[in-house]
Residue frames as qw, qx, qy, qz and C-alpha x, y, z in Angstrom:
[[0.036, 0.960, 0.278, -0.028, -7.30, -6.57, 39.45],
 [0.595, 0.155, 0.037, 0.788, -4.76, -4.10, 38.14],
 [0.106, -0.899, -0.261, 0.335, -4.58, -0.48, 39.37],
 [0.517, 0.294, 0.230, 0.771, -3.38, 1.96, 36.79],
 [0.035, -0.306, 0.053, -0.950, -3.46, 5.41, 38.44],
 [0.418, 0.036, 0.525, -0.740, -6.99, 5.70, 39.70],
 [0.750, 0.207, -0.299, -0.552, -8.39, 3.17, 37.16],
 [0.577, -0.221, 0.771, -0.151, -8.94, -0.47, 38.16],
 [0.581, 0.350, -0.560, -0.476, -8.67, -3.09, 35.42],
 [0.844, -0.128, 0.470, -0.226, -9.97, -6.59, 35.64],
 [0.034, -0.490, 0.767, 0.413, -7.34, -8.67, 33.77],
 [0.393, 0.205, 0.895, 0.060, -9.77, -11.50, 32.91],
 [0.414, 0.781, 0.385, -0.265, -12.25, -9.05, 31.31],
 [0.081, 0.794, -0.393, -0.456, -9.39, -7.35, 29.55],
 [0.252, -0.253, 0.883, 0.304, -8.16, -10.70, 28.16],
 [0.433, 0.474, 0.764, -0.065, -11.65, -11.65, 26.96],
 [0.282, 0.859, 0.090, -0.417, -11.89, -8.29, 25.22],
 [0.079, -0.628, 0.640, 0.435, -8.55, -8.75, 23.52],
 [0.320, 0.017, 0.923, 0.212, -9.51, -12.22, 22.21],
 [0.401, 0.664, 0.587, -0.234, -12.90, -11.02, 20.99],
 [0.191, 0.870, -0.169, -0.423, -11.41, -8.01, 19.20],
 [0.145, -0.468, 0.777, 0.396, -8.65, -10.16, 17.59],
 [0.424, 0.272, 0.863, 0.051, -11.29, -12.68, 16.39],
 [0.414, 0.798, 0.384, -0.209, -13.42, -10.01, 14.58],
 [0.046, 0.815, -0.386, -0.431, -10.32, -8.41, 13.24],
 [0.303, -0.235, 0.874, 0.297, -9.11, -11.74, 11.79],
 [0.438, 0.507, 0.742, -0.028, -12.58, -12.50, 10.35],
 [0.305, 0.890, 0.127, -0.315, -12.69, -9.04, 8.67],
 [0.121, -0.621, 0.619, 0.466, -9.24, -9.45, 7.22],
 [0.363, 0.054, 0.888, 0.277, -10.49, -12.58, 5.35],
 [0.277, 0.632, 0.722, 0.058, -13.92, -11.21, 4.35],
 [0.147, 0.034, 0.125, 0.981, -13.41, -7.42, 4.10],
 [0.140, -0.617, -0.748, -0.199, -17.13, -7.35, 5.07],
 [0.265, -0.867, -0.347, 0.242, -16.95, -4.39, 7.53],
 [0.347, 0.782, -0.059, 0.515, -15.71, -0.94, 6.82],
 [0.361, 0.244, -0.499, 0.749, -13.37, 0.94, 9.21],
 [0.377, -0.325, 0.187, -0.847, -16.27, 2.68, 10.91],
 [0.857, -0.201, -0.307, -0.361, -18.14, -0.67, 11.25],
 [0.725, 0.044, -0.566, 0.390, -15.11, -2.29, 12.91],
 [0.073, 0.293, -0.408, 0.862, -14.81, 0.64, 15.32],
 [0.644, -0.283, 0.001, -0.711, -18.46, 0.19, 16.23],
 [0.896, -0.105, -0.425, -0.072, -18.04, -3.59, 16.71],
 [0.541, 0.148, -0.560, 0.610, -14.99, -3.10, 18.91],
 [0.198, -0.309, 0.274, -0.889, -16.82, -0.48, 20.95],
 [0.797, -0.249, -0.188, -0.517, -19.78, -2.82, 21.41],
 [0.808, -0.018, -0.543, 0.229, -17.43, -5.62, 22.61],
 [0.277, 0.227, -0.506, 0.785, -15.88, -3.29, 25.17],
 [0.449, -0.288, 0.097, -0.840, -19.22, -2.03, 26.42],
 [0.864, -0.166, -0.340, -0.331, -20.72, -5.48, 26.60],
 [0.715, 0.034, -0.580, 0.388, -17.77, -6.91, 28.50],
 [0.023, 0.261, -0.418, 0.870, -17.68, -3.95, 31.03],
 [0.597, -0.241, 0.018, -0.765, -21.40, -4.40, 31.72],
 [0.783, -0.066, -0.615, -0.071, -21.01, -8.23, 32.41],
 [0.393, -0.612, 0.527, -0.440, -20.95, -9.30, 35.98],
 [0.686, 0.171, -0.707, -0.026, -19.55, -12.66, 36.90]]
């Protein structure tokens, strides 16, 4: 757990988010399937889903 000011970050969750985001970015670079807005929505969904998970 990292503390940044008054915000606590779970480094494992952060790493999973980074990997997921990089994977969809890499896939989109190959296919150009998603627009910029669609990518923003996909990244937002990854972040929200990961924050809501409890392990």
